[in-house]
N, CA, C, O and CB atoms as a CASP TS submission, in Angstrom:
PFRMAT TS
TARGET T0000
AUTHOR 0000-0000-0000
METHOD Language model
MODEL 1
PARENT N/A
ATOM      1  N   MET     1      52.549 109.269  99.077  1.00  0.00           N
ATOM      2  CA  MET     1      53.656 108.607  99.246  1.00  0.00           C
ATOM      3  C   MET     1      54.657 108.701  97.894  1.00  0.00           C
ATOM      4  O   MET     1      55.775 108.190  97.949  1.00  0.00           O
ATOM      5  CB  MET     1      53.232 107.208  99.624  1.00  0.00           C
ATOM      6  N   GLU     2      54.218 109.347  96.745  1.00  0.00           N
ATOM      7  CA  GLU     2      55.188 109.288  95.710  1.00  0.00           C
ATOM      8  C   GLU     2      55.857 110.533  95.559  1.00  0.00           C
ATOM      9  O   GLU     2      56.741 110.858  94.767  1.00  0.00           O
ATOM     10  CB  GLU     2      54.621 108.900  94.478  1.00  0.00           C
ATOM     11  N   ILE     3      55.224 111.235  96.547  1.00  0.00           N
ATOM     12  CA  ILE     3      56.344 112.379  97.210  1.00  0.00           C
ATOM     13  C   ILE     3      57.402 111.926  98.137  1.00  0.00           C
ATOM     14  O   ILE     3      58.617 112.120  98.077  1.00  0.00           O
ATOM     15  CB  ILE     3      55.614 113.469  98.087  1.00  0.00           C
ATOM     16  N   GLY     4      56.831 111.406  98.839  1.00  0.00           N
ATOM     17  CA  GLY     4      58.118 110.820  99.504  1.00  0.00           C
ATOM     18  C   GLY     4      59.445 109.757  99.280  1.00  0.00           C
ATOM     19  O   GLY     4      60.370 109.352  99.984  1.00  0.00           O
ATOM     20  N   ILE     5      59.076 109.597  98.169  1.00  0.00           N
ATOM     21  CA  ILE     5      60.046 108.861  97.336  1.00  0.00           C
ATOM     22  C   ILE     5      60.527 109.693  96.897  1.00  0.00           C
ATOM     23  O   ILE     5      61.701 109.951  97.164  1.00  0.00           O
ATOM     24  CB  ILE     5      59.746 107.979  96.426  1.00  0.00           C
ATOM     25  N   LEU     6      59.640 110.583  95.874  1.00  0.00           N
ATOM     26  CA  LEU     6      60.533 111.625  95.214  1.00  0.00           C
ATOM     27  C   LEU     6      61.743 112.137  96.131  1.00  0.00           C
ATOM     28  O   LEU     6      62.841 111.993  95.594  1.00  0.00           O
ATOM     29  CB  LEU     6      59.632 112.882  94.811  1.00  0.00           C
ATOM     30  N   THR     7      61.760 112.841  97.707  1.00  0.00           N
ATOM     31  CA  THR     7      62.427 113.112  98.141  1.00  0.00           C
ATOM     32  C   THR     7      63.540 112.377  98.571  1.00  0.00           C
ATOM     33  O   THR     7      64.711 112.743  98.672  1.00  0.00           O
ATOM     34  CB  THR     7      61.952 113.548  98.615  1.00  0.00           C
ATOM     35  N   ILE     8      62.879 110.994  98.878  1.00  0.00           N
ATOM     36  CA  ILE     8      64.144 110.167  99.363  1.00  0.00           C
ATOM     37  C   ILE     8      65.045 110.172  97.690  1.00  0.00           C
ATOM     38  O   ILE     8      66.202 110.584  97.613  1.00  0.00           O
ATOM     39  CB  ILE     8      63.571 108.207 100.105  1.00  0.00           C
ATOM     40  N   VAL     9      64.327 109.685  96.555  1.00  0.00           N
ATOM     41  CA  VAL     9      65.160 109.790  95.280  1.00  0.00           C
ATOM     42  C   VAL     9      66.246 110.972  95.174  1.00  0.00           C
ATOM     43  O   VAL     9      67.457 110.789  95.050  1.00  0.00           O
ATOM     44  CB  VAL     9      64.175 109.968  94.106  1.00  0.00           C
ATOM     45  N   ILE    10      65.561 112.282  95.248  1.00  0.00           N
ATOM     46  CA  ILE    10      66.241 113.919  95.312  1.00  0.00           C
ATOM     47  C   ILE    10      67.288 113.632  95.904  1.00  0.00           C
ATOM     48  O   ILE    10      68.313 113.642  95.221  1.00  0.00           O
ATOM     49  CB  ILE    10      65.485 115.198  96.141  1.00  0.00           C
ATOM     50  N   ALA    11      67.437 113.136  97.969  1.00  0.00           N
ATOM     51  CA  ALA    11      68.584 113.510  98.445  1.00  0.00           C
ATOM     52  C   ALA    11      69.427 112.635  97.901  1.00  0.00           C
ATOM     53  O   ALA    11      70.549 112.971  97.523  1.00  0.00           O
ATOM     54  CB  ALA    11      68.656 113.598  99.777  1.00  0.00           C
ATOM     55  N   VAL    12      68.841 111.095  97.786  1.00  0.00           N
ATOM     56  CA  VAL    12      70.094 110.062  97.643  1.00  0.00           C
ATOM     57  C   VAL    12      70.853 110.827  96.325  1.00  0.00           C
ATOM     58  O   VAL    12      72.000 111.201  96.572  1.00  0.00           O
ATOM     59  CB  VAL    12      69.539 108.163  97.259  1.00  0.00           C
ATOM     60  N   LEU    13      70.442 111.049  95.216  1.00  0.00           N
ATOM     61  CA  LEU    13      71.022 111.773  94.382  1.00  0.00           C
ATOM     62  C   LEU    13      72.021 112.845  94.588  1.00  0.00           C
ATOM     63  O   LEU    13      73.163 113.011  94.160  1.00  0.00           O
ATOM     64  CB  LEU    13      70.204 112.160  93.856  1.00  0.00           C
ATOM     65  N   THR    14      71.229 113.540  95.391  1.00  0.00           N
ATOM     66  CA  THR    14      72.164 114.828  95.992  1.00  0.00           C
ATOM     67  C   THR    14      73.598 114.836  96.872  1.00  0.00           C
ATOM     68  O   THR    14      74.496 115.666  97.006  1.00  0.00           O
ATOM     69  CB  THR    14      71.262 115.533  96.931  1.00  0.00           C
ATOM     70  N   VAL    15      73.348 113.448  97.418  1.00  0.00           N
ATOM     71  CA  VAL    15      74.702 113.211  98.120  1.00  0.00           C
ATOM     72  C   VAL    15      75.445 112.222  97.500  1.00  0.00           C
ATOM     73  O   VAL    15      76.610 111.996  97.826  1.00  0.00           O
ATOM     74  CB  VAL    15      74.578 112.817  99.532  1.00  0.00           C
ATOM     75  N   TRP    16      74.830 111.582  96.582  1.00  0.00           N
ATOM     76  CA  TRP    16      75.663 110.705  95.479  1.00  0.00           C
ATOM     77  C   TRP    16      76.614 111.949  94.952  1.00  0.00           C
ATOM     78  O   TRP    16      77.809 111.896  94.661  1.00  0.00           O
ATOM     79  CB  TRP    16      74.553 109.888  94.047  1.00  0.00           C
ATOM     80  N   TYR    17      76.014 112.716  94.928  1.00  0.00           N
ATOM     81  CA  TYR    17      76.385 113.714  93.039  1.00  0.00           C
ATOM     82  C   TYR    17      77.476 114.645  94.379  1.00  0.00           C
ATOM     83  O   TYR    17      78.661 114.546  94.063  1.00  0.00           O
ATOM     84  CB  TYR    17      74.203 115.269  91.675  1.00  0.00           C
ATOM     85  N   LEU    18      77.302 115.337  95.505  1.00  0.00           N
ATOM     86  CA  LEU    18      78.060 115.760  96.559  1.00  0.00           C
ATOM     87  C   LEU    18      79.333 114.906  96.850  1.00  0.00           C
ATOM     88  O   LEU    18      80.485 115.287  97.058  1.00  0.00           O
ATOM     89  CB  LEU    18      77.206 115.808  97.690  1.00  0.00           C
ATOM     90  N   GLY    19      78.982 114.063  96.822  1.00  0.00           N
ATOM     91  CA  GLY    19      80.037 113.052  97.554  1.00  0.00           C
ATOM     92  C   GLY    19      80.880 112.514  96.692  1.00  0.00           C
ATOM     93  O   GLY    19      81.771 111.932  97.312  1.00  0.00           O
ATOM     94  N   SER    20      81.080 112.400  94.926  1.00  0.00           N
ATOM     95  CA  SER    20      82.165 112.709  94.660  1.00  0.00           C
ATOM     96  C   SER    20      82.880 113.548  94.295  1.00  0.00           C
ATOM     97  O   SER    20      84.071 113.419  94.010  1.00  0.00           O
ATOM     98  CB  SER    20      82.331 112.312  94.305  1.00  0.00           C
ATOM     99  N   SER    21      82.029 114.816  94.250  1.00  0.00           N
ATOM    100  CA  SER    21      82.944 115.760  94.079  1.00  0.00           C
ATOM    101  C   SER    21      83.481 116.350  95.653  1.00  0.00           C
ATOM    102  O   SER    21      84.080 117.421  95.743  1.00  0.00           O
ATOM    103  CB  SER    21      82.249 116.869  93.113  1.00  0.00           C
ATOM    104  N   ILE    22      83.229 115.649  96.624  1.00  0.00           N
ATOM    105  CA  ILE    22      84.046 115.889  98.071  1.00  0.00           C
ATOM    106  C   ILE    22      85.098 115.008  97.571  1.00  0.00           C
ATOM    107  O   ILE    22      86.263 115.399  97.653  1.00  0.00           O
ATOM    108  CB  ILE    22      83.269 115.376  99.730  1.00  0.00           C
ATOM    109  N   ASN    23      84.807 113.755  97.012  1.00  0.00           N
ATOM    110  CA  ASN    23      86.153 113.099  97.211  1.00  0.00           C
ATOM    111  C   ASN    23      86.978 113.151  96.453  1.00  0.00           C
ATOM    112  O   ASN    23      88.097 112.676  96.646  1.00  0.00           O
ATOM    113  CB  ASN    23      86.188 112.010  97.377  1.00  0.00           C
ATOM    114  N   THR    24      86.494 113.935  95.069  1.00  0.00           N
ATOM    115  CA  THR    24      87.855 114.631  94.098  1.00  0.00           C
ATOM    116  C   THR    24      88.362 115.562  94.840  1.00  0.00           C
ATOM    117  O   THR    24      89.570 115.728  94.668  1.00  0.00           O
ATOM    118  CB  THR    24      87.526 115.398  92.612  1.00  0.00           C
ATOM    119  N   ILE    25      87.640 116.521  95.942  1.00  0.00           N
ATOM    120  CA  ILE    25      88.549 117.632  96.394  1.00  0.00           C
ATOM    121  C   ILE    25      89.071 117.061  97.296  1.00  0.00           C
ATOM    122  O   ILE    25      89.724 117.852  97.976  1.00  0.00           O
ATOM    123  CB  ILE    25      88.049 118.912  96.804  1.00  0.00           C
ATOM    124  N   ILE    26      89.117 115.880  97.714  1.00  0.00           N
ATOM    125  CA  ILE    26      89.816 115.521  99.029  1.00  0.00           C
ATOM    126  C   ILE    26      91.146 115.019  98.488  1.00  0.00           C
ATOM    127  O   ILE    26      92.226 115.435  98.909  1.00  0.00           O
ATOM    128  CB  ILE    26      88.995 114.348  99.992  1.00  0.00           C
ATOM    129  N   GLY    27      90.994 113.978  97.403  1.00  0.00           N
ATOM    130  CA  GLY    27      92.051 113.494  96.434  1.00  0.00           C
ATOM    131  C   GLY    27      93.284 114.773  96.056  1.00  0.00           C
ATOM    132  O   GLY    27      94.484 115.012  96.195  1.00  0.00           O
ATOM    133  N   LYS    28      92.240 115.254  95.589  1.00  0.00           N
ATOM    134  CA  LYS    28      93.282 116.492  95.094  1.00  0.00           C
ATOM    135  C   LYS    28      94.240 117.555  95.869  1.00  0.00           C
ATOM    136  O   LYS    28      95.251 118.154  95.501  1.00  0.00           O
ATOM    137  CB  LYS    28      92.490 117.368  94.438  1.00  0.00           C
ATOM    138  N   SER    29      93.464 117.544  97.172  1.00  0.00           N
ATOM    139  CA  SER    29      94.021 118.196  98.017  1.00  0.00           C
ATOM    140  C   SER    29      95.164 117.055  98.887  1.00  0.00           C
ATOM    141  O   SER    29      96.155 117.539  99.433  1.00  0.00           O
ATOM    142  CB  SER    29      92.826 118.903  98.832  1.00  0.00           C
ATOM    143  N   GLY    30      94.997 116.072  98.921  1.00  0.00           N
ATOM    144  CA  GLY    30      96.003 114.675  99.282  1.00  0.00           C
ATOM    145  C   GLY    30      97.131 114.876  98.384  1.00  0.00           C
ATOM    146  O   GLY    30      98.167 115.103  99.007  1.00  0.00           O
ATOM    147  N   LYS    31      97.253 114.864  97.176  1.00  0.00           N
ATOM    148  CA  LYS    31      98.498 114.815  96.688  1.00  0.00           C
ATOM    149  C   LYS    31      98.969 116.267  96.642  1.00  0.00           C
ATOM    150  O   LYS    31     100.197 116.318  96.583  1.00  0.00           O
ATOM    151  CB  LYS    31      98.537 114.101  95.369  1.00  0.00           C
ATOM    152  N   LEU    32      98.304 117.610  96.651  1.00  0.00           N
ATOM    153  CA  LEU    32      98.758 118.720  96.832  1.00  0.00           C
ATOM    154  C   LEU    32     100.187 118.727  98.322  1.00  0.00           C
ATOM    155  O   LEU    32     101.348 119.105  98.482  1.00  0.00           O
ATOM    156  CB  LEU    32      97.281 119.591  97.050  1.00  0.00           C
ATOM    157  N   ALA    33      99.152 118.081  99.048  1.00  0.00           N
ATOM    158  CA  ALA    33      99.768 118.195 100.729  1.00  0.00           C
ATOM    159  C   ALA    33     101.292 117.076 100.283  1.00  0.00           C
ATOM    160  O   ALA    33     102.468 117.242 100.606  1.00  0.00           O
ATOM    161  CB  ALA    33      98.227 117.212 102.428  1.00  0.00           C
ATOM    162  N   GLU    34     100.863 116.323  99.716  1.00  0.00           N
ATOM    163  CA  GLU    34     102.092 115.162  99.349  1.00  0.00           C
ATOM    164  C   GLU    34     103.305 116.058  99.034  1.00  0.00           C
ATOM    165  O   GLU    34     104.393 115.965  99.604  1.00  0.00           O
ATOM    166  CB  GLU    34     101.729 114.052  97.847  1.00  0.00           C
ATOM    167  N   ARG    35     103.023 116.858  98.148  1.00  0.00           N
ATOM    168  CA  ARG    35     103.841 117.728  97.180  1.00  0.00           C
ATOM    169  C   ARG    35     104.647 118.551  98.231  1.00  0.00           C
ATOM    170  O   ARG    35     105.828 118.672  98.557  1.00  0.00           O
ATOM    171  CB  ARG    35     102.873 118.732  96.078  1.00  0.00           C
ATOM    172  N   GLU    36     103.691 118.952  98.527  1.00  0.00           N
ATOM    173  CA  GLU    36     104.123 120.450  99.695  1.00  0.00           C
ATOM    174  C   GLU    36     105.321 119.539 100.670  1.00  0.00           C
ATOM    175  O   GLU    36     106.462 119.986 100.784  1.00  0.00           O
ATOM    176  CB  GLU    36     102.249 121.225 101.106  1.00  0.00           C
ATOM    177  N   PHE    37     104.981 118.464 101.219  1.00  0.00           N
ATOM    178  CA  PHE    37     105.752 117.664 102.200  1.00  0.00           C
ATOM    179  C   PHE    37     107.095 117.632 101.647  1.00  0.00           C
ATOM    180  O   PHE    37     108.047 118.309 102.036  1.00  0.00           O
ATOM    181  CB  PHE    37     105.187 116.210 102.444  1.00  0.00           C
ATOM    182  N   GLU    38     107.080 116.460 100.346  1.00  0.00           N
ATOM    183  CA  GLU    38     108.469 116.612  99.611  1.00  0.00           C
ATOM    184  C   GLU    38     108.982 117.812  99.343  1.00  0.00           C
ATOM    185  O   GLU    38     110.189 117.687  99.136  1.00  0.00           O
ATOM    186  CB  GLU    38     108.489 116.052  98.413  1.00  0.00           C
ATOM    187  N   GLU    39     108.669 118.787  99.261  1.00  0.00           N
ATOM    188  CA  GLU    39     109.199 120.243  98.799  1.00  0.00           C
ATOM    189  C   GLU    39     110.144 120.538 100.061  1.00  0.00           C
ATOM    190  O   GLU    39     111.265 121.042  99.993  1.00  0.00           O
ATOM    191  CB  GLU    39     107.839 121.554  98.566  1.00  0.00           C
ATOM    192  N   PHE    40     109.504 120.144 101.178  1.00  0.00           N
ATOM    193  CA  PHE    40     110.080 120.746 102.427  1.00  0.00           C
ATOM    194  C   PHE    40     110.813 119.690 103.108  1.00  0.00           C
ATOM    195  O   PHE    40     111.560 120.208 103.937  1.00  0.00           O
ATOM    196  CB  PHE    40     109.004 121.354 103.379  1.00  0.00           C
ATOM    197  N   GLU    41     110.884 118.744 103.101  1.00  0.00           N
ATOM    198  CA  GLU    41     112.026 117.599 103.499  1.00  0.00           C
ATOM    199  C   GLU    41     113.176 117.415 101.830  1.00  0.00           C
ATOM    200  O   GLU    41     114.188 116.714 101.820  1.00  0.00           O
ATOM    201  CB  GLU    41     110.896 115.670 103.982  1.00  0.00           C
ATOM    202  N   LEU    42     112.768 118.068 100.832  1.00  0.00           N
ATOM    203  CA  LEU    42     113.702 118.144 100.190  1.00  0.00           C
ATOM    204  C   LEU    42     114.574 119.813 100.923  1.00  0.00           C
ATOM    205  O   LEU    42     115.802 119.889 100.945  1.00  0.00           O
ATOM    206  CB  LEU    42     113.105 118.009  98.558  1.00  0.00           C
ATOM    207  N   SER    43     113.689 120.951 101.435  1.00  0.00           N
ATOM    208  CA  SER    43     114.570 121.648 101.542  1.00  0.00           C
ATOM    209  C   SER    43     115.559 121.920 103.192  1.00  0.00           C
ATOM    210  O   SER    43     116.597 122.546 103.405  1.00  0.00           O
ATOM    211  CB  SER    43     113.884 122.682 100.972  1.00  0.00           C
ATOM    212  N   GLN    44     114.546 121.036 104.209  1.00  0.00           N
ATOM    213  CA  GLN    44     115.228 120.746 104.971  1.00  0.00           C
ATOM    214  C   GLN    44     116.361 119.996 104.797  1.00  0.00           C
ATOM    215  O   GLN    44     117.212 120.379 105.600  1.00  0.00           O
ATOM    216  CB  GLN    44     114.640 120.415 105.604  1.00  0.00           C
ATOM    217  N   ALA    45     116.882 118.803 103.880  1.00  0.00           N
ATOM    218  CA  ALA    45     117.727 118.173 103.680  1.00  0.00           C
ATOM    219  C   ALA    45     118.989 119.200 102.991  1.00  0.00           C
ATOM    220  O   ALA    45     120.118 119.274 103.478  1.00  0.00           O
ATOM    221  CB  ALA    45     117.153 117.066 102.969  1.00  0.00           C
ATOM    222  N   GLU    46     118.645 119.775 102.064  1.00  0.00           N
ATOM    223  CA  GLU    46     119.528 121.226 101.446  1.00  0.00           C
ATOM    224  C   GLU    46     119.882 122.089 102.742  1.00  0.00           C
ATOM    225  O   GLU    46     121.029 122.513 102.883  1.00  0.00           O
ATOM    226  CB  GLU    46     118.432 122.377 100.250  1.00  0.00           C
ATOM    227  N   ARG    47     119.159 122.275 103.426  1.00  0.00           N
ATOM    228  CA  ARG    47     119.279 123.446 104.796  1.00  0.00           C
ATOM    229  C   ARG    47     120.371 122.039 105.607  1.00  0.00           C
ATOM    230  O   ARG    47     121.457 122.362 106.089  1.00  0.00           O
ATOM    231  CB  ARG    47     117.081 124.058 105.980  1.00  0.00           C
ATOM    232  N   ILE    48     120.122 121.258 105.630  1.00  0.00           N
ATOM    233  CA  ILE    48     121.192 120.573 106.518  1.00  0.00           C
ATOM    234  C   ILE    48     122.782 120.140 106.195  1.00  0.00           C
ATOM    235  O   ILE    48     123.866 120.116 106.779  1.00  0.00           O
ATOM    236  CB  ILE    48     120.587 119.392 106.832  1.00  0.00           C
ATOM    237  N   LYS    49     122.365 119.904 105.237  1.00  0.00           N
ATOM    238  CA  LYS    49     123.510 119.742 103.889  1.00  0.00           C
ATOM    239  C   LYS    49     124.417 120.661 104.094  1.00  0.00           C
ATOM    240  O   LYS    49     125.628 120.661 104.311  1.00  0.00           O
ATOM    241  CB  LYS    49     122.966 120.001 102.313  1.00  0.00           C
ATOM    242  N   LYS    50     123.574 121.462 103.982  1.00  0.00           N
ATOM    243  CA  LYS    50     124.699 123.236 103.876  1.00  0.00           C
ATOM    244  C   LYS    50     125.174 123.497 105.312  1.00  0.00           C
ATOM    245  O   LYS    50     126.357 123.801 105.461  1.00  0.00           O
ATOM    246  CB  LYS    50     123.580 125.074 103.359  1.00  0.00           C
ATOM    247  N   SER    51     124.556 123.429 106.140  1.00  0.00           N
ATOM    248  CA  SER    51     125.118 124.084 107.820  1.00  0.00           C
ATOM    249  C   SER    51     126.225 122.509 107.818  1.00  0.00           C
ATOM    250  O   SER    51     127.328 122.746 108.311  1.00  0.00           O
ATOM    251  CB  SER    51     123.298 124.222 109.713  1.00  0.00           C
ATOM    252  N   ASN    52     126.074 121.329 107.435  1.00  0.00           N
ATOM    253  CA  ASN    52     127.097 120.322 107.625  1.00  0.00           C
ATOM    254  C   ASN    52     128.474 120.775 106.748  1.00  0.00           C
ATOM    255  O   ASN    52     129.602 120.609 107.213  1.00  0.00           O
ATOM    256  CB  ASN    52     126.469 118.829 107.127  1.00  0.00           C
ATOM    257  N   ILE    53     128.299 121.196 105.806  1.00  0.00           N
ATOM    258  CA  ILE    53     129.486 121.915 104.597  1.00  0.00           C
ATOM    259  C   ILE    53     130.260 123.002 105.325  1.00  0.00           C
ATOM    260  O   ILE    53     131.468 123.172 105.490  1.00  0.00           O
ATOM    261  CB  ILE    53     128.671 122.785 103.089  1.00  0.00           C
ATOM    262  N   GLU    54     129.347 123.584 105.654  1.00  0.00           N
ATOM    263  CA  GLU    54     129.778 125.397 106.827  1.00  0.00           C
ATOM    264  C   GLU    54     130.751 124.580 107.816  1.00  0.00           C
ATOM    265  O   GLU    54     131.979 124.660 107.798  1.00  0.00           O
ATOM    266  CB  GLU    54     127.893 126.452 108.191  1.00  0.00           C
ATOM    267  N   ARG    55     130.283 124.091 108.344  1.00  0.00           N
ATOM    268  CA  ARG    55     130.604 123.381 110.190  1.00  0.00           C
ATOM    269  C   ARG    55     131.933 123.080 109.271  1.00  0.00           C
ATOM    270  O   ARG    55     132.600 124.099 109.089  1.00  0.00           O
ATOM    271  CB  ARG    55     129.365 121.539 111.241  1.00  0.00           C
ATOM    272  N   SER    56     132.423 121.967 108.692  1.00  0.00           N
ATOM    273  CA  SER    56     133.083 121.048 107.952  1.00  0.00           C
ATOM    274  C   SER    56     134.297 122.391 107.662  1.00  0.00           C
ATOM    275  O   SER    56     135.253 122.748 108.350  1.00  0.00           O
ATOM    276  CB  SER    56     132.067 120.212 106.521  1.00  0.00           C
ATOM    277  N   VAL    57     134.020 122.661 106.973  1.00  0.00           N
ATOM    278  CA  VAL    57     134.666 124.396 106.736  1.00  0.00           C
ATOM    279  C   VAL    57     135.327 124.793 107.701  1.00  0.00           C
ATOM    280  O   VAL    57     136.556 124.854 107.720  1.00  0.00           O
ATOM    281  CB  VAL    57     133.644 125.621 106.597  1.00  0.00           C
ATOM    282  N   ARG    58     134.508 125.136 108.691  1.00  0.00           N
ATOM    283  CA  ARG    58     135.129 125.821 109.945  1.00  0.00           C
ATOM    284  C   ARG    58     136.092 124.821 110.731  1.00  0.00           C
ATOM    285  O   ARG    58     137.191 125.289 111.029  1.00  0.00           O
ATOM    286  CB  ARG    58     133.916 126.331 110.978  1.00  0.00           C
ATOM    287  N   VAL    59     135.826 123.525 111.099  1.00  0.00           N
ATOM    288  CA  VAL    59     136.954 122.829 111.190  1.00  0.00           C
ATOM    289  C   VAL    59     137.692 122.694 111.179  1.00  0.00           C
ATOM    290  O   VAL    59     138.449 122.633 112.147  1.00  0.00           O
ATOM    291  CB  VAL    59     137.184 122.460 111.037  1.00  0.00           C
ATOM    292  N   GLN    60     138.056 122.495 109.499  1.00  0.00           N
ATOM    293  CA  GLN    60     139.150 122.271 108.525  1.00  0.00           C
ATOM    294  C   GLN    60     140.005 123.205 108.521  1.00  0.00           C
ATOM    295  O   GLN    60     141.203 123.064 108.275  1.00  0.00           O
ATOM    296  CB  GLN    60     138.777 122.121 107.266  1.00  0.00           C
ATOM    297  N   ALA    61     139.222 124.628 108.905  1.00  0.00           N
ATOM    298  CA  ALA    61     140.170 125.949 108.717  1.00  0.00           C
ATOM    299  C   ALA    61     141.204 125.637 110.800  1.00  0.00           C
ATOM    300  O   ALA    61     142.410 125.434 110.939  1.00  0.00           O
ATOM    301  CB  ALA    61     138.579 128.133 108.453  1.00  0.00           C
ATOM    302  N   LEU    62     140.347 125.707 111.743  1.00  0.00           N
ATOM    303  CA  LEU    62     140.669 125.490 112.549  1.00  0.00           C
ATOM    304  C   LEU    62     141.787 124.145 113.291  1.00  0.00           C
ATOM    305  O   LEU    62     142.393 124.199 114.361  1.00  0.00           O
ATOM    306  CB  LEU    62     139.709 125.709 112.717  1.00  0.00           C
ATOM    307  N   VAL    63     141.754 122.936 112.204  1.00  0.00           N
ATOM    308  CA  VAL    63     142.530 122.381 112.222  1.00  0.00           C
ATOM    309  C   VAL    63     143.690 122.505 111.552  1.00  0.00           C
ATOM    310  O   VAL    63     144.676 121.917 111.995  1.00  0.00           O
ATOM    311  CB  VAL    63     142.129 121.683 112.165  1.00  0.00           C
ATOM    312  N   THR    64     143.768 123.131 110.602  1.00  0.00           N
ATOM    313  CA  THR    64     144.908 123.966 109.684  1.00  0.00           C
ATOM    314  C   THR    64     145.526 124.632 110.996  1.00  0.00           C
ATOM    315  O   THR    64     146.336 124.059 111.724  1.00  0.00           O
ATOM    316  CB  THR    64     144.226 125.282 108.311  1.00  0.00           C
ATOM    317  N   GLU    65     144.885 126.306 111.259  1.00  0.00           N
ATOM    318  CA  GLU    65     145.701 126.937 112.062  1.00  0.00           C
ATOM    319  C   GLU    65     146.380 126.192 113.331  1.00  0.00           C
ATOM    320  O   GLU    65     147.367 126.669 113.890  1.00  0.00           O
ATOM    321  CB  GLU    65     144.982 127.984 112.436  1.00  0.00           C
ATOM    322  N   GLY    66     145.697 124.841 113.785  1.00  0.00           N
ATOM    323  CA  GLY    66     146.467 124.238 114.796  1.00  0.00           C
ATOM    324  C   GLY    66     145.914 124.967 116.571  1.00  0.00           C
ATOM    325  O   GLY    66     146.495 125.032 117.654  1.00  0.00           O
ATOM    326  N   THR    67     144.183 125.515 115.962  1.00  0.00           N
ATOM    327  CA  THR    67     144.325 126.065 117.305  1.00  0.00           C
ATOM    328  C   THR    67     143.199 125.561 117.776  1.00  0.00           C
ATOM    329  O   THR    67     142.656 126.195 118.680  1.00  0.00           O
ATOM    330  CB  THR    67     144.470 127.571 117.493  1.00  0.00           C
ATOM    331  N   LEU    68     142.565 124.309 117.293  1.00  0.00           N
ATOM    332  CA  LEU    68     141.392 123.915 117.563  1.00  0.00           C
ATOM    333  C   LEU    68     141.283 122.920 118.554  1.00  0.00           C
ATOM    334  O   LEU    68     141.187 121.811 118.028  1.00  0.00           O
ATOM    335  CB  LEU    68     140.856 123.570 116.524  1.00  0.00           C
ATOM    336  N   SER    69     141.261 122.887 119.765  1.00  0.00           N
ATOM    337  CA  SER    69     141.030 121.795 121.010  1.00  0.00           C
ATOM    338  C   SER    69     139.403 121.258 121.235  1.00  0.00           C
ATOM    339  O   SER    69     138.483 121.788 120.613  1.00  0.00           O
ATOM    340  CB  SER    69     141.532 122.614 122.557  1.00  0.00           C
ATOM    341  N   LYS    70     139.212 120.285 122.081  1.00  0.00           N
ATOM    342  CA  LYS    70     138.738 119.119 122.274  1.00  0.00           C
ATOM    343  C   LYS    70     136.975 120.313 122.557  1.00  0.00           C
ATOM    344  O   LYS    70     135.883 120.295 121.989  1.00  0.00           O
ATOM    345  CB  LYS    70     139.748 117.932 123.757  1.00  0.00           C
ATOM    346  N   GLU    71     137.703 121.404 123.997  1.00  0.00           N
ATOM    347  CA  GLU    71     136.467 122.369 124.223  1.00  0.00           C
ATOM    348  C   GLU    71     135.764 122.973 122.658  1.00  0.00           C
ATOM    349  O   GLU    71     134.597 122.968 122.265  1.00  0.00           O
ATOM    350  CB  GLU    71     137.107 123.812 125.237  1.00  0.00           C
ATOM    351  N   ASP    72     137.173 123.522 121.938  1.00  0.00           N
ATOM    352  CA  ASP    72     136.291 124.114 120.958  1.00  0.00           C
ATOM    353  C   ASP    72     135.701 123.635 119.925  1.00  0.00           C
ATOM    354  O   ASP    72     134.808 124.219 119.312  1.00  0.00           O
ATOM    355  CB  ASP    72     136.739 124.904 120.510  1.00  0.00           C
ATOM    356  N   LEU    73     136.183 122.468 119.637  1.00  0.00           N
ATOM    357  CA  LEU    73     135.725 120.905 118.815  1.00  0.00           C
ATOM    358  C   LEU    73     134.052 121.025 119.126  1.00  0.00           C
ATOM    359  O   LEU    73     133.224 121.110 118.219  1.00  0.00           O
ATOM    360  CB  LEU    73     136.597 119.069 119.736  1.00  0.00           C
ATOM    361  N   ARG    74     133.717 121.014 120.541  1.00  0.00           N
ATOM    362  CA  ARG    74     132.562 120.181 120.956  1.00  0.00           C
ATOM    363  C   ARG    74     132.122 121.619 120.852  1.00  0.00           C
ATOM    364  O   ARG    74     131.257 121.425 119.998  1.00  0.00           O
ATOM    365  CB  ARG    74     132.442 119.106 122.430  1.00  0.00           C
ATOM    366  N   LYS    75     132.067 122.835 121.063  1.00  0.00           N
ATOM    367  CA  LYS    75     131.423 123.759 120.806  1.00  0.00           C
ATOM    368  C   LYS    75     131.067 124.662 119.582  1.00  0.00           C
ATOM    369  O   LYS    75     130.390 125.690 119.566  1.00  0.00           O
ATOM    370  CB  LYS    75     131.773 124.201 121.468  1.00  0.00           C
ATOM    371  N   LEU    76     131.731 123.979 118.511  1.00  0.00           N
ATOM    372  CA  LEU    76     131.688 124.328 117.125  1.00  0.00           C
ATOM    373  C   LEU    76     130.149 123.114 116.434  1.00  0.00           C
ATOM    374  O   LEU    76     129.181 123.265 115.688  1.00  0.00           O
ATOM    375  CB  LEU    76     133.617 123.957 116.369  1.00  0.00           C
ATOM    376  N   LEU    77     130.706 122.067 117.189  1.00  0.00           N
ATOM    377  CA  LEU    77     129.886 120.842 116.743  1.00  0.00           C
ATOM    378  C   LEU    77     128.407 121.212 117.502  1.00  0.00           C
ATOM    379  O   LEU    77     127.526 120.604 116.894  1.00  0.00           O
ATOM    380  CB  LEU    77     130.666 119.198 117.311  1.00  0.00           C
ATOM    381  N   ASP    78     128.085 121.661 118.138  1.00  0.00           N
ATOM    382  CA  ASP    78     127.081 122.163 119.148  1.00  0.00           C
ATOM    383  C   ASP    78     126.636 120.574 120.159  1.00  0.00           C
ATOM    384  O   ASP    78     125.545 120.005 120.188  1.00  0.00           O
ATOM    385  CB  ASP    78     125.521 122.978 118.115  1.00  0.00           C
ATOM    386  N   LEU    79     127.894 120.209 120.878  1.00  0.00           N
ATOM    387  CA  LEU    79     127.631 119.287 121.679  1.00  0.00           C
ATOM    388  C   LEU    79     127.576 119.445 122.969  1.00  0.00           C
ATOM    389  O   LEU    79     127.648 118.569 123.831  1.00  0.00           O
ATOM    390  CB  LEU    79     128.278 118.505 121.491  1.00  0.00           C
ATOM    391  N   ASP    80     127.467 120.389 123.076  1.00  0.00           N
ATOM    392  CA  ASP    80     127.484 120.874 124.890  1.00  0.00           C
ATOM    393  C   ASP    80     126.279 121.315 125.297  1.00  0.00           C
ATOM    394  O   ASP    80     126.114 121.674 126.463  1.00  0.00           O
ATOM    395  CB  ASP    80     128.497 122.190 125.355  1.00  0.00           C
TER
END
C-alpha cells in the first residue's frame, strides 16, 4: 500500500515538474514566433513599399516622356 502511494506521489511530482518546464518552453517559443512574425511583416511591408516606389518612378518617367498609353500603364501596374 505504501509503495503504491509513494509511486503516485512521485508520478504527480514528476508530472508537475515537467509540466512547468514544458509551459516555460512553450511560452518562450511563442514569444520567439511572435518576434519572427513581426520581423516578417516588416520585411514584407518594406518590400511592397520599395516596389511601389520603383513602379511610381517608372510611371513618372513614362509620363514625362509622353509615351505612356493606357495599355502600357495597365501592364506596368500588373492589372492584366
